[in-house]
C-alpha angles and dihedrals in degrees: 000000000000116000110237112249095240091052093048092047091052092050093051090051091050092048091051089059089069096239124121109265115235116141151114118250119202131196110171096188092106092048092055090048092052094050091050092047094049091047089053100047104036121099120265110282096031112124123195117217125184111235096216095195084084090066123345095187112134091241092062093047089049089051091052091049094047092048091052098243108182090243147296130294108219133189102186143026089253090059090047091054092048092049092051091046088054091057105268115135112230088244086069094058127096116194119216136163138077126276102036109178123230089249091054093047091048090054090050094052096042093049096044102237115188102247138355113208106216118213103190145009089258091056090048092054092044092051092045092054091049093048091046092054090049092050091238139118117227124209110229141184120206115229113221127205093216121214092240138062141193107249098198095051122117091231128011126209102180140053122056124024110337136166089224120095135323118313110257093232090058095057095098089060102035104039095064089053091053092046088055092061102100099201093056123078109206109217104167149283141323113201116169109174104173149350131225098028116166098176108086092199091060092056092045089052087054090053091050092051091048091050088052090051091051091049091051092050092050089049093050093042108035093185092058126090121187093208093160122050121183113201092183114219126286102151103145132225122218099235091167092056090232094150089250101122121169111262109222094182092057089049092050092049093047093047091050090054091051093048090053094045092052095039091238097144110138094035125112124243124194125210113188104193125180116146094037092054100039110030100084093044094073142058129191108217122190134169121242107240100175143006120197137173112232114186094324099320126096118234115201113202118200136191092250130041137163088323086072104021112024101157099089092054095040093054097029092234133126118233120216108280134202131174122224104209116220098173094220117177117261117258092224142356113281095025110166121254139171122249121171098324143117113255144167124252123205141153137242098276125123095239135086089226090071097106127149097173136001124216094340120169115240125184096202137348135160136184107280095033120116125243111216116200113198132209087039098131092096126060093357124125100002091051091054136096094253097164096050108114090352097255117172113276112254118247119253109217120194117205098173 
């Protein structure tokens, strides 16, 4: 990975101030470009939502608004309030996720959000009672725990026992009960099989299976129309820099072919994308405080660890890494350094789990240099253990 010039310049300016460097740097230019590109190439009826769980920072919400994303996918009242504060009308919000509280559902109904994606029969009854008391009817999608999964995905959300949605094999029993709830307006399905998928064909197979599910429901329940289908997200990011980027044009072309084959023109299709939109708009930058040799392997200790950037340890994956050289003088003769070797990066926390990178090759690094971890715009700071050991929160610096 090569550190972008504007990021490197910012880091050198921070280092010159004399303070320890430990921050996130954001440039949302690429995110805005991706939203505009997807909006242009996707088939008619496909709507792109920003899944703000990837990064709820105001800069990312502003980028989604400026790029004319259809709306925001939320999973809590806190996210809803941030999205509205950023300029999104509640009618541009879709609400997903299990375990929605009565207070959250009440806010959704009272503020007229576009769709609530119900995850269970209990949630359906709870939402119906709230809407009935408010004298309103709420549009809903039913999330399905499909009886299939995508084996090569980074994270799977379907197949087997899951907390997400209603098991596909229980639809015949549960759907009529939901349809009988008079303050809910059933609009269609939400089937999100997996996250972090790089193989376009795998995601298109998911779309095909979901279309088949919708067709079966409409056959079994002739009065029902699944006029909205939410595929979730799933577009992968090549964290390993293997030149295997997700191909959105191939996905768009394949989805168009499926829509035509099933005769689903005129329907609406949601894509709720987070990681794919946000990842390459952020860098976690942390100063190297120590380098030590431990039984033949170098350990690089940085100002920030999993308290500020947990994702590498949580998913056991190395992010792209670059070193910004500052050429600071050594503190003493014989001070350890890194020269063309594979090493371990960690932070200052009192736990062996504090790992930023495992066995990663580094050309050159010295104490006082800055490690720059790329593709950190998604699931960065807010996913991390910020309160552990009460270290100072890293700055979040917005370049664009």
